[in-house]
C-alpha positions as CSV (number, residue, x, y, z in Angstrom):
1,X,-0.1,-0.1,0.0
2,X,1.5,3.3,-1.1
3,X,1.6,5.9,1.6
4,X,2.1,9.7,1.4
5,X,2.6,10.3,4.9
6,X,5.4,7.6,5.7
7,X,8.0,6.1,3.5
8,X,9.4,2.8,4.4
9,X,13.2,2.8,4.1
10,X,15.4,0.1,3.2
11,X,17.3,-1.1,6.5
12,X,20.8,-2.5,6.7
13,X,22.3,-5.2,8.9
14,X,23.4,-3.1,11.6
15,X,19.7,-1.4,12.0
16,X,18.0,-4.8,12.2
17,X,20.8,-6.1,14.6
18,X,20.2,-3.3,17.1
19,X,16.2,-3.7,16.5
20,X,16.8,-7.5,17.6
21,X,18.9,-6.3,20.5
22,X,16.2,-4.2,21.7
23,X,13.5,-7.0,21.1
24,X,11.8,-5.2,18.3
25,X,9.8,-6.7,15.5
26,X,11.4,-5.9,12.1
27,X,8.2,-6.3,10.4
28,X,6.1,-4.0,12.6
29,X,9.0,-1.5,12.8
30,X,9.3,-1.1,9.2
31,X,5.7,-0.4,9.0
32,X,5.9,2.1,12.0
33,X,7.0,5.7,12.1
34,X,10.6,7.1,11.8
35,X,10.7,8.1,15.5
36,X,9.8,4.5,16.2
37,X,12.5,3.0,14.2
38,X,15.1,5.3,15.8
39,X,14.0,4.7,19.2
40,X,14.6,0.9,19.0
41,X,17.9,1.5,17.3
42,X,19.1,3.6,20.2
43,X,17.7,1.1,22.8
44,X,19.4,-1.7,20.9
45,X,22.6,0.4,20.8
46,X,22.5,0.7,24.6
47,X,22.1,-2.9,25.0
48,X,24.9,-3.8,22.8
49,X,27.2,-1.3,24.2
50,X,26.7,-2.6,27.9
51,X,27.4,-6.2,26.7
52,X,30.4,-4.9,24.7
53,X,31.8,-3.1,28.1
54,X,30.8,-6.2,30.0
55,X,32.9,-8.3,27.9
56,X,35.9,-6.0,27.9
57,X,35.7,-5.6,31.6
58,X,35.2,-9.4,32.1
59,X,38.2,-10.1,30.1
60,X,40.5,-7.7,32.0
61,X,39.2,-8.9,35.3
62,X,39.9,-12.6,34.1
63,X,43.4,-11.6,33.1
64,X,44.0,-9.8,36.4
65,X,43.0,-12.8,38.4
66,X,45.0,-15.4,36.4
67,X,48.0,-13.5,35.0
68,X,51.3,-14.7,36.3
69,X,52.3,-12.7,39.5
70,X,55.3,-10.4,39.4
71,X,56.3,-6.9,40.2
72,X,53.4,-4.6,40.1
73,X,55.4,-2.4,37.7
74,X,56.2,-5.5,35.3
75,X,54.4,-5.1,32.0
76,X,55.1,-8.6,30.9
77,X,52.3,-10.1,29.0
78,X,51.3,-13.6,29.2
79,X,50.1,-14.6,25.8
80,X,48.2,-17.7,27.2
81,X,46.3,-15.8,29.7
82,X,45.5,-13.2,27.1
83,X,44.0,-16.0,24.8
84,X,41.8,-17.5,27.8
85,X,40.7,-14.0,28.7
86,X,39.6,-13.2,25.3
87,X,37.5,-16.3,25.4
88,X,36.1,-15.6,28.8
89,X,35.3,-12.0,27.6
90,X,33.3,-13.2,24.6
91,X,31.6,-15.4,26.8
92,X,30.9,-13.1,29.6
93,X,29.9,-10.3,27.0
94,X,27.3,-12.4,25.5
95,X,25.7,-13.5,28.5
96,X,25.2,-9.7,30.1
97,X,24.0,-9.0,26.4
98,X,21.4,-11.5,26.5
99,X,20.4,-10.7,30.1
100,X,20.2,-7.2,29.0
101,X,17.8,-8.1,26.2
102,X,15.6,-10.1,28.7
103,X,15.4,-7.0,31.0
104,X,14.6,-4.7,28.3
105,X,12.1,-6.9,26.4
106,X,10.3,-7.9,29.6
107,X,10.0,-4.5,30.7
108,X,6.5,-3.1,29.3
109,X,5.4,0.4,28.6
110,X,3.8,0.8,32.1
111,X,0.7,3.0,31.8
112,X,1.7,4.5,28.5
113,X,2.5,7.8,29.9
114,X,5.8,9.8,30.7
115,X,5.3,9.5,34.4
116,X,6.4,6.8,36.5
117,X,4.1,5.7,38.9
118,X,4.9,3.9,42.3
119,X,3.4,0.7,40.9
120,X,5.3,0.7,37.8
121,X,8.4,1.2,39.8
122,X,7.5,-1.9,41.9
123,X,6.9,-3.9,38.9
124,X,10.2,-2.9,37.4
125,X,12.1,-3.4,40.9
126,X,13.6,-6.9,40.1
127,X,14.9,-5.7,36.8
128,X,16.3,-2.6,38.1
129,X,18.1,-4.7,40.9
130,X,19.7,-7.1,38.3
131,X,20.8,-4.1,36.1
132,X,22.5,-2.6,39.1
133,X,24.2,-5.7,39.8
134,X,25.4,-5.8,36.3
135,X,26.6,-2.4,36.4
136,X,28.6,-3.0,39.4
137,X,30.4,-5.9,37.8
138,X,31.2,-3.9,34.8
139,X,32.3,-0.7,36.7
140,X,34.8,-2.4,39.0
141,X,37.2,-3.9,36.3
142,X,37.0,-0.3,34.4
143,X,37.8,1.5,37.6
144,X,41.1,-0.5,38.0
145,X,42.0,-0.1,34.3
146,X,41.4,3.6,34.6
147,X,43.8,4.1,37.4
148,X,46.2,1.4,36.5
149,X,49.2,3.4,36.7
150,X,48.5,4.8,40.1
151,X,47.5,1.5,41.3
152,X,50.8,-0.2,40.1
153,X,52.9,2.4,42.1
154,X,50.8,2.0,45.3
155,X,50.7,-1.7,44.7
156,X,54.6,-1.9,44.4
157,X,54.9,-0.1,47.6
158,X,52.8,-2.4,49.5
159,X,54.6,-5.4,48.0
160,X,57.9,-3.9,49.2
161,X,56.4,-3.2,52.7
162,X,55.1,-7.1,52.6
163,X,58.5,-8.3,51.6
164,X,59.9,-6.3,54.6
165,X,57.5,-7.6,57.0
166,X,57.8,-11.2,55.9
167,X,61.6,-10.9,56.2
168,X,61.0,-9.7,59.6
169,X,58.8,-12.5,60.4
170,X,61.0,-15.4,58.9
171,X,63.8,-14.0,61.1
172,X,61.8,-14.3,64.3
173,X,60.7,-17.7,63.5
174,X,64.2,-18.9,62.7
175,X,66.0,-17.2,65.3
176,X,64.8,-19.3,68.3
177,X,65.9,-22.5,66.5
178,X,69.3,-21.0,65.8
179,X,69.6,-20.0,69.5
180,X,68.7,-23.4,70.5
181,X,71.4,-24.9,68.2
182,X,74.0,-22.4,69.4
183,X,73.4,-23.3,73.0
184,X,73.7,-26.9,72.3
185,X,77.3,-25.9,70.5
186,X,78.1,-23.8,73.3
187,X,77.5,-26.6,76.0
188,X,80.0,-28.8,74.3
189,X,82.3,-26.1,73.4
190,X,82.8,-24.9,77.0
191,X,83.3,-28.6,78.4
192,X,85.8,-28.8,75.9
193,X,87.3,-25.4,76.5
194,X,87.4,-26.4,80.3
195,X,89.6,-29.5,79.5
196,X,91.8,-27.4,77.2
197,X,92.3,-24.9,79.9
198,X,93.1,-27.4,82.6
199,X,95.5,-29.0,80.3
200,X,97.4,-25.7,79.4
201,X,97.5,-25.0,83.0
202,X,99.2,-28.4,84.0
203,X,101.5,-27.8,80.8
204,X,102.6,-24.2,82.2
205,X,103.2,-25.4,85.8
206,X,105.3,-28.3,84.6
207,X,107.2,-26.0,82.5
208,X,108.0,-24.0,85.5
209,X,108.6,-27.1,87.4
210,X,111.3,-28.3,85.1
211,X,112.9,-25.0,84.6
212,X,116.5,-24.2,86.1
213,X,116.8,-22.8,89.5
214,X,113.2,-23.5,90.5
215,X,113.1,-24.7,94.1
216,X,117.0,-24.4,94.4
217,X,117.6,-27.5,92.1
218,X,119.1,-27.9,88.7
219,X,116.9,-28.2,85.3
220,X,115.1,-31.2,85.0
221,X,112.0,-33.4,85.9
222,X,111.5,-33.9,89.7
223,X,108.7,-35.8,91.4
224,X,106.2,-33.0,91.1
225,X,107.0,-32.4,87.5
226,X,106.4,-36.1,86.7
227,X,103.1,-35.9,88.6
228,X,102.1,-33.0,86.6
229,X,102.9,-34.8,83.4
230,X,100.9,-37.7,84.3
231,X,97.9,-35.5,85.2
232,X,98.2,-33.6,81.8
233,X,98.6,-36.9,80.0
234,X,95.4,-38.2,81.9
235,X,93.4,-34.9,80.9
236,X,94.7,-35.2,77.2
237,X,93.4,-38.7,77.2
238,X,90.1,-37.5,78.7
239,X,89.9,-34.7,75.9
240,X,90.5,-37.2,73.4
241,X,87.6,-39.4,74.8
242,X,85.4,-36.4,74.9
243,X,86.0,-35.6,71.1
244,X,85.2,-39.1,70.1
245,X,82.2,-39.2,72.3
246,X,80.8,-35.9,70.9
247,X,81.9,-36.2,67.2
248,X,78.7,-37.8,66.2
249,X,76.6,-35.4,68.3
250,X,78.8,-32.4,66.8
251,X,78.4,-33.9,63.2
252,X,74.5,-34.0,63.8
253,X,74.5,-30.4,65.0
254,X,76.6,-29.2,62.0
255,X,74.1,-30.9,59.8
256,X,71.0,-29.4,61.5
257,X,72.7,-26.0,61.5
258,X,73.4,-26.4,57.7
259,X,69.7,-27.6,57.0
260,X,68.3,-24.6,59.2
261,X,70.5,-22.3,57.2
262,X,69.3,-23.7,54.0
263,X,65.7,-23.4,55.0
264,X,66.2,-20.0,56.2
265,X,67.6,-19.0,52.9
266,X,65.0,-20.6,50.8
267,X,62.3,-18.8,52.9
268,X,64.2,-15.5,52.2
269,X,64.3,-16.3,48.5
270,X,60.7,-16.9,48.5
271,X,60.1,-13.5,50.1
272,X,59.9,-11.6,46.7
273,X,57.5,-14.3,45.2
274,X,55.1,-14.2,48.1
275,X,55.0,-10.5,48.0
276,X,54.4,-10.4,44.4
277,X,51.5,-12.5,45.3
278,X,49.7,-9.2,46.6
279,X,48.3,-8.5,43.1
280,X,44.9,-9.9,42.9
281,X,41.8,-8.2,41.7
282,X,40.4,-7.7,45.2
283,X,43.7,-5.7,46.1
284,X,43.5,-3.7,43.1
285,X,39.7,-2.6,43.7
286,X,40.8,-1.6,47.3
287,X,43.5,0.6,46.1
288,X,41.3,2.0,43.2
289,X,38.9,3.1,46.1
290,X,41.9,4.7,48.2
291,X,43.4,6.3,45.2
292,X,40.1,7.7,43.5
293,X,38.2,8.3,46.7
294,X,34.6,7.6,47.6
295,X,33.3,10.5,45.2
296,X,34.9,9.6,42.0
297,X,34.4,5.7,42.5
298,X,30.7,6.4,43.2
299,X,30.3,8.6,40.3
300,X,31.8,5.9,38.0
301,X,29.5,3.4,39.4
302,X,26.5,5.5,39.1
303,X,27.6,6.3,35.4
304,X,27.5,2.6,34.6
305,X,24.2,2.2,36.5
306,X,22.7,5.0,34.4
307,X,23.8,3.3,31.2
308,X,22.7,0.0,32.4
309,X,19.2,1.2,33.8
310,X,18.5,4.0,31.0
311,X,16.5,1.4,28.8
312,X,14.3,0.3,32.0
313,X,13.5,3.8,33.0
314,X,13.0,5.0,29.3
315,X,10.5,2.2,28.5
316,X,8.5,2.9,31.5
317,X,8.5,6.6,30.5
318,X,7.6,6.2,26.8
319,X,4.2,6.9,25.7
320,X,2.3,4.5,23.2
321,X,3.2,5.2,19.7
322,X,1.8,3.4,16.2
323,X,4.5,0.7,16.7
324,X,3.1,-0.4,20.3
325,X,-0.6,-0.4,18.7
326,X,0.8,-2.4,15.9
327,X,2.3,-4.9,18.4
328,X,-1.1,-5.3,20.4
329,X,-2.8,-5.8,17.2
330,X,-0.5,-8.5,16.2
331,X,-1.0,-10.1,19.6
332,X,-4.5,-10.1,19.5
333,X,-4.6,-11.5,16.1
334,X,-2.4,-14.2,17.2
335,X,-4.7,-15.0,20.0
336,X,-7.8,-14.9,17.8
337,X,-6.2,-17.2,15.3
338,X,-5.6,-19.8,17.9
339,X,-9.0,-19.2,19.8
340,X,-7.8,-17.4,22.7
341,X,-10.2,-14.9,24.3
342,X,-9.1,-12.3,26.9
343,X,-11.5,-10.5,29.0
344,X,-9.7,-7.7,30.6
345,X,-10.2,-7.0,34.1
346,X,-13.2,-9.4,34.3
347,X,-13.2,-10.3,38.1
348,X,-11.4,-9.5,41.3
349,X,-9.4,-12.1,43.4
350,X,-9.4,-12.6,47.0
351,X,-7.0,-9.7,47.6
352,X,-9.4,-7.3,45.4
353,X,-7.2,-7.2,42.6
354,X,-8.7,-7.2,39.0
355,X,-7.9,-10.2,36.9
356,X,-8.2,-11.2,33.3
357,X,-10.4,-14.0,32.4
358,X,-8.8,-16.0,29.7
359,X,-10.8,-18.3,27.5
360,X,-9.0,-20.9,25.5
361,X,-11.7,-21.5,22.8
362,X,-9.9,-23.9,20.9
363,X,-8.7,-26.1,23.7
364,X,-12.4,-25.8,24.9
365,X,-13.5,-27.2,21.5
366,X,-11.2,-30.2,21.7
367,X,-12.2,-30.8,25.2
368,X,-15.9,-30.7,24.3
369,X,-15.3,-33.0,21.4
370,X,-13.6,-35.5,23.6
371,X,-16.3,-35.4,26.0
372,X,-19.0,-35.7,23.4
373,X,-16.9,-38.9,21.9
374,X,-16.7,-40.4,25.3
375,X,-20.1,-40.0,26.1
376,X,-21.2,-41.8,22.6
377,X,-18.8,-44.5,23.5
378,X,-20.4,-45.1,26.7
379,X,-23.9,-45.3,25.1
380,X,-22.6,-47.6,22.6
381,X,-20.9,-49.8,25.0
382,X,-24.2,-50.0,27.1
383,X,-26.2,-50.8,24.0
384,X,-23.9,-53.7,23.1
385,X,-24.2,-55.0,26.4
386,X,-27.9,-54.8,26.5
387,X,-28.0,-56.6,23.1
388,X,-25.7,-59.5,24.4
389,X,-27.7,-59.9,27.3
390,X,-31.0,-60.2,25.2
391,X,-29.3,-62.6,22.9
392,X,-28.2,-64.8,25.7
393,X,-31.7,-65.0,27.3
394,X,-33.2,-66.1,23.9
395,X,-30.4,-69.0,23.7
396,X,-31.7,-70.0,27.6
397,X,-35.2,-69.9,26.6
398,X,-34.6,-71.9,23.6
399,X,-32.5,-74.6,25.4
400,X,-33.1,-74.3,29.3
401,X,-31.9,-77.8,30.3
402,X,-28.6,-77.5,28.3
403,X,-27.8,-74.4,30.1
404,X,-28.6,-75.8,33.6
405,X,-26.4,-78.7,32.9
406,X,-23.5,-76.5,31.7
407,X,-23.9,-74.5,35.0
408,X,-23.9,-77.8,37.0
409,X,-20.6,-79.0,35.2
410,X,-18.9,-75.7,36.0
411,X,-19.7,-75.9,39.6
């Protein structure tokens, strides 16, 4: 049909895709006004943009979570993690895109006026909550990417502080073990030093005793010097036995000391690795809040909430247009073709709310036919039983004795 007041333009793939994203019917939109077509292109663009931002944010969050840990200022890129992040980002973006499509398409026109009533707001509340949650999941990865440079500097400072704190903790843990080992070494060394001191004392005394002029006698060993020599030899033998007795203990102590030193050095070497582990998504979100402050963080979150919730509120504010009436006409035609009758606000329920009466004429017709067929089958069955009874009675009347004998035989 030729129209002088509106010309149907040929749509391209992008327009049709955005219509689908907004839940619009291409056939009806092509018959509707230009403003309707533009309106659904804009709604579809918002839905698509939200899904795209969600994909980027999800991919970046995935990479931040699973990237190899290192220094916060290290810009090395892990290619396998990038590939996995791309896959996750696409899947996440498509999921959010479909959720947004559901939110937008399931949000009606309200009462068809620009005003948003309390009842409309209550009806849209679940969709608003879902949109707010999606906006939060998108905004946080975007925040940490926006302030990445500042976060990296602050995070590196925290990593260095973590290294210092961990180093102090390692030292405090191993110092008690080292003191215990040193105490064991000191006990053995003190006993050995005591023996050596006694031997040295006897040796010095013996030298004095054997020196010339000592005690008014010539140089040489006297009874005292010989006694001192025997005592010295006794102590030297005791020292040898002491060394033999504690050789295994000293070897064990040296082994434990070396093992303790190795374990401590290993912990020291793990210090940087453990400190670099302080580079997760949660830590970056905390630092983003510290760096940006509550005002900027709240503003960014509200911005994404506005983008996410705009289609919901706009649909509640939109007035009815030719496209909406075309949609209602299409729905009524579909219901009429399938024998569905809806009597709007026909009755009130127990709570006093007006409800629609839905009559499925096609289903009622099928049910009625089934009932009629069943009733006919019942009548035919009853008639057949009655005719069978009459025929059997005629057989009995014709030959009563034979029937009686058959009963007796059965008995």
